[in-house]
N, C-alpha and C positions, 0 to 999 in steps of 0.2 A: 700387519695388524693396524699399525698407525695409519696406513693409507686408507683402510676400510673405515676407520673412525673419522678421518678427515672428509671422506666422500659422504658418509652418512650425515655428518654435521652440516656440510654444505647443502645437501639435499633438503634437510629440514629447514635451513634458513631460507632457501628458495621457495619452498612450499608455504612458508609463513608470509611471503610477500605477494602471493597470488590472491586476488580478491575472491570472495565467495559470492556467487550469484544466486539469487532467489529463483525458485521455480516459477513457471508461468501461473501457477495456482495461488501464489502468495504475493501480496503487496504489502510493503512496510514503509510507513512514513518516517519511522525512526523518531528521534527527538527533534522537535521543530526548532530550527535555528532562529531564535528570537521571534519577534512579532507576536501580536495578539491573536490568540486562537479564536476562531469563529464559534458562535454558539450553535446549539442544535437547531434553534429556530432559524438562524442564518443559512445553515446548510439545507434545511428543509425548503426554505424559500428559493435557494439557488436551483435545487433539483426540480421544484415545482415550475419554476420559470423555464426550465429546459423541456417541460412537457411531461414530466413523470408524476404519477399519483403516489405520493410517499406514504408508506405503511408504517415504517419504523426506522429510526436512526440510532446507531450506537457507535461507541468508540472501540477500536480494536487495533493493537499494534501501532498506536499513534495516529491512525487514520480514522476518518468517519466512514462507516459503512451504512449506506442508505439502501433499504429494502423497499422496492417500489414496483409499480407496473407501468409499462410504456403505453403509448397511444394505441398500439396494436393489441394490447392486453397481455403481452409477454411479461412475466415476472423477471426482474433484474436485480442485481446487487451492484451498487455503484460505490467505488472507493474514491474518496475525496480528500485532498490535502486539508489539514485542519487550520492552516493559516490563510491560504489563498482561496480555498474552495475549488481549486482546479480538479477536474476529473482525471484520476490516475488510471482507472480501469473500469470497464463495465462488463460484468459477467452475466450472461443469459442463464436464467434459472428455470425456464419453461421447458 
């Protein structure tokens, strides 16, 4: 019985050290580590400079989500870092 408890405890401790990975459908910026967050206007300007026609910008899970259309008319959802404005993921919505 003691052996079973020891093995179970060891298994639980090992499982706690394995990182959890997000699925491909989700992007999380988490808490921004310091740094001044960009404004919605700054994010809009960055996406526009990349050639997107921005329809809406909102914050979700610490990221900026930019809803826009590309040069070819495809609707996209762009996930951007709130501090750097770096593009984390572009999801085609068309």
